[in-house]
N, C-alpha and C positions, 0 to 999 in steps of 0.2 A: 712607385709607378711602376705599371708591367707598360714597356715598350709594348706597339702597335705594332702586329705584322703586316704583311702587305699580301694581297691577295694573289701574288705570283711564290710566296712564304708559305701559303697555307696548301698543305696537300687534302687530298680529296680521295673518293674510292666510288666510285659509276660502275652500278649494274643496271645492264637493262635488259627487259622482259620483253623480247619480241610477240604481236599477237596479229601476226597474218596469217599463219595456218588456222589458224582458232583452237591452236594447240600454243599455250604459252612455251617461248625458247628463254630461257634466262642465259645469258651470257655470263662469263668469269667475270669479279670484280678488275675494274680496273683506274689504274691510277692515274692523277691527272692534278695540277695545280689550280687553286678556283680562278686563280686571273683568266687559263683556259678556257672553265667550264663560263665566266659570263660573256667572253669576248663569243661564244658558241651559243647562247641564248641569243646575244643581241643583232651579230651581224649572221651565225646558218639560220637562227630560227627564226629570227625576226620578231623578237620579243620588245616593248615597249621598257626602254628603261625601266618603268616601274613596278612591269612582269618581270623584269629579270632582278629587281632589287625584292621583292619580296623573296624569288626564290632565295635569294643570298642570304639576307638576313633570315629566315628562318633557318636554312642551313647552320649557318653562324651560333645563333642564341640557341638551336634543341639539338645541331650537333648529325641531325639526318631529317631530310628532306624527299618527299617524290613528285616525280611530274609528270604528268600523263600527255603523252598524244595521241593521234590516230589510231598508230599502227604499231606504238610502243611504248613502255613507259621505263623514266628512268628514277635509280634510285640514288643517291647522292649521301654518301656519309663524311664526317670529318674522319680522318685518318689517325687524329690523334681526338682524342679528348678533350686535351688541354688546350688545344684554341676552339671551345665554347669562349663564348662573352658576352657582353652587354648588347643591346638593340643598338644605344646609340655608337658602343665599337663598330658594333656591324654595317651602320651606314655609313662610318668613317671609311671602314675598310673598300665598300664598295664606291664610295666618293671618288676618294683617293685612284682607285682604279681608274676610273673613268676620266678621271682630268689625266691621268696617265697617257690612258687614247687617246683620247684628242691631244693634245702635247705634242706623242708619237706621229698623229697624221698627219699634223701640219708639218713635219722636218721631211718636204721633200726634196735634201740634196739637192736645193738649188735651181730645180727640177719648176722651169714655167710652161702652163701649158698653152698655146693660142686655138683658140673655136675660131671658124670663119663660116657665116653662114651664106651660102651662094641662094640669089635667085633666080 
């Protein structure tokens, strides 16, 4: 049985094409972990879980995906073709990372916040 990799262990390459000036400007490929890209889609870009999961599954099952935004396009590609997996495995990687994020966000190191509303 194949050991499942975590989102943090799967490396991808991101290439951005900027469309702001009317002439597309392509950046050099930048390596990053899939975990970082999932978090960026959810937290910075504001994608829903379903949208981020769709991007992740496409990337993990085909090896590449293109995500279009108003000002730029991201091309994401697996750094290693051996990381291509089945849809079920891809969903497990995504779900496991969401569980990790949820557990990590609840560990506030004992910090308690008090909110008081005045009249």
